[in-house]
N, C-alpha and C positions, 0 to 999 in steps of 0.2 A: 370811115372805121374808127379817128379818133375822138368824133363826137359821139357814137357809139359808145364808147372805154368812157368815153366823161357820164353819158345818159348811166351807164351799168350801175357806175361808182356814185353817184349819187340816190340811185335805188338804195344802193345796199347799206347808202347808210341811214337810209332819208328809216329805214326798217329795223335797221337796229334800235335807233334812235326811239321809234316807236314800242318796239319791243322792251330797251329798261328802262321805256316811262311807264309801259303795263307792267312791267313787273314793281317797279316802284308804287306803285299803287294797290298790286297787291298785295303789299305788307305794312302798307299804312296803318289801320286799321285790326292789327293783328294782337295779341297780346306778347308783351313780352320776357326771353327768360332768364331767370335771375340765377347770374351766375356768379355775382360780387358787387362791391362798392370802389367807385373812387374820392378818392382825396385830392385835395390841391393844399399844397406846401410854400408857401412864400421864405423859401432859404436867402436868410444873412449871409451863413457862408460861403454859398453859389450865385450869392446877388441874384438869381433869377426863381422861379414859381416852380417847381416840380411835380409832378403827377402819378401818385399811389393806386397801385390796385388791389385789391386788398380781397377774398377769399377768405369766407366768413363758414366755419364749423356746420350742419348741419343740429338743430337747437338751441344754436348760440340768442343768448334773449343776453340784455345788458341790463338784466335787473334782477339775472339768477345770480347766485352766489359762485355761479361754474368757472372756474379759469383755463386759458390752454394756454400750451406756448405756442410760440410761433417761425414760423419759417420766411425768412428773406430771401426778396430772389432775386440777385444781379441780370441783366436782360429780363427786367422785369415789364416793360409793356406788354401792350393785348393782343401784337402781333408775332409778338415775339417769346420768352418760356412761360412766361406768366400762366396761359389758359391750362398747357399741356399739367405742367408742376402742380396746380391748385387740381388738375382732375385726378393729379395720380393720391394725391395726398387723399382727396375725396374717396376712391376706388380703394385704399390700403382700409380708409377708417369702415368701408362697408363690412370689410372682413376679418375689423379689428385686429390690422397688422397694424396700427401706431398707431398713439394717437390721435385724438380729433384737434388741429394745429388752426391757428388763423394764419395764413400767409401773401403776404404785405412784397406785392412785384412792384419795382423802383423801374418806371419807364426812363427811359436812356431820350437823353437830349445828345450830347457827345461820352460814348463808353470809351473812346481809346482818350479821353480827355480825361474824363473821372476815374480811369481804372491802370492807368499808369503814373510810375513815380519822373522824376525829369531824368532823359537817359544822357549818359555819357557818347553814344554811338549815334557817330554823324548819319550811319547807316536809320536808325532808330526815328533820326529828326526829319529824315529828309521824308520817310515812308509813313509815319504816324506826324505832320508839323504842331497838331493839338493833343497832343502830350504831355505829361505833364503835371495832371492837378488831383492827383488819388490826395492828395495830403487834406485841400478843401475837399472833396465831397466823403473821406473819413471824420474829417471834424463833422460833418452833414446828419450824417451816420450817430457819431454820436450826441452830439449834442444837440439838433434837432427830429430828426428821424423818430428814435429809439422814443426818447419822451413824449413824445406823440403820440405814438401805437401807444402808449403804455398808460399816460392817461385817457384816451379816449376807445379804448380796449382792454378787454377781460382775459389780462396775459399772467405766467407765470416768469418766473426766471429762467426759465430756456429759450436760450435762439438760436435756430439754426443760420448762415448763411450759406445761398446754393450758391458757387462762379465755372462757371467753365471760360476756355480760352483768356482776356484778355480780363475776365471774369475773375478768372482764376489766378489770375498774379492779386489784382485785385484781394483775394481771400487768403493767397497765402502773406500779403503785406499787412494782413489785421491780424493776421498771427501770430509773424513774429514782432510788431509791433505794438499792437493794441487788443493782447490776443483774452481781457476779461470784459469785450464788446460780446462776446459769440461765446455758445458752450459746448457746441457741436455746429462743425466744418464740412461742405462739402466738397471737395473742390480739384474738376474734372478739366483735361487738359492744360491746364497752367503754362501760359506764355511765360513757363521764368527763364527762357531766351532774351527777355528784353534786358536790354544796357547791360551788355555781355555776361551774362547771368550772375550779378550784380549779388541778387536778392535771395538766393539758395545756394551762391558760392558763402554766404555771411550769416546762414542757417543755423548751421553744427555751433557758432558760438552763441547763439542767444537758446539753443536748446540747454547746450551744456550750463549758462548757466540761471534757466527757470529752469530748476528739476522738480518743481511742487504746481508747475503746472499740468491744470485737471482739467480738458478736454479729450473729446470724442473726435477724430477725423479720419474723414475717410477721404479716397483718394486715388484714380482713375483716371484713364486713357484708351483709345483703341487704338486702329492701327497707325501711326503716324509717324512724320520724319524723324529719320534717328535720332536729332538734340530734344525735338517733345520725350521720346525718351530716354535720355542720359539726364536731361532737371527736373525730371517727376522721381524719377529712381536716387538725385543727389538728396529732393529733397524724405525722402521716406526714408533713407541712409538717416540722413543727420537726427530727425527723431526718433531712430533705434537707436544709433547709439549713443544717446543721452542717458539709457538706459530709465530712464524715467515711467516708475512704475502707473503711474495717475493719467497717465496720456494714455488711451486706448485707440489702437492707430487699425485700419482698414486701407490694403491696399491691393485692390480687385481689377489689373486692364483688362481688358474687354475686346482682344483681337481681332473677331467677326465683325467690327464695326469701327468707321473714322473719325475722323474729326469733328462732321457732319449731323451724324447720326451716336455720336456713344450717350449722349444728354440723356435722353429718355429710363435706358436701360440702364444707365450706373447711375442716374437717382433714386429709380423703382430697389436696386441694391445695395444704398447707403440705406434708406428710409427700412428697409429691414436687418441688415446686419445692426446699424444706430439703438434697434428698440429692440431686442434680441431681450428678454428677460432677464 
């Protein structure tokens, strides 16, 4: 009986291997569907090579005088948020719901390292032992990534950043420390609980000190842990209480979605809100 079971397993393995080989052979000579380009940067700030996935809008031509806004996507790997955000931009361009834009997906190596600043919370350190490298990652964005994109692609001054969860924490850190890096901020389900909520707890000081800040900020989250709602509300309140009329704020919780499903719908709403005439 044991020999018979082993024989069955071997047969199944050989069948699956044969089927996989057939599938591979069936696509070898197929035309590739073009969706974007891949760039690689040797980063001195991060001491590593970083991959960029870049979507170029229909009609993009390096020899044309036309220029385009740029949308930077954190969690921008090919298997993460880049394909569906770029697809969303392409879809909305078809119906003239937003300007044709270049989408730059920043592929991850260690998102917990790159998206978090050093925490004083022992639990944060235990749960995310590689955390704390956001300062270097922000320098990478400022000193290497953005200059590279501006040099090699036809861009305007309008730059949007999209970050969810830990990416939302990083986007908020950039907004409150290096706000000049982006004109538009799409912050979804930000993990502002990090480091005993330190970043969001001091946000009101920043916005009160910088009353001339001219930005568009879209904040959203799904139905999530109560602390996630608490910290998002704190960020919204800090912006509102500054009474800065130059900041255009949108706060749109989408409570029929959760932390895992919120991003696509939130970004769609953000693109519509941020591109109203």
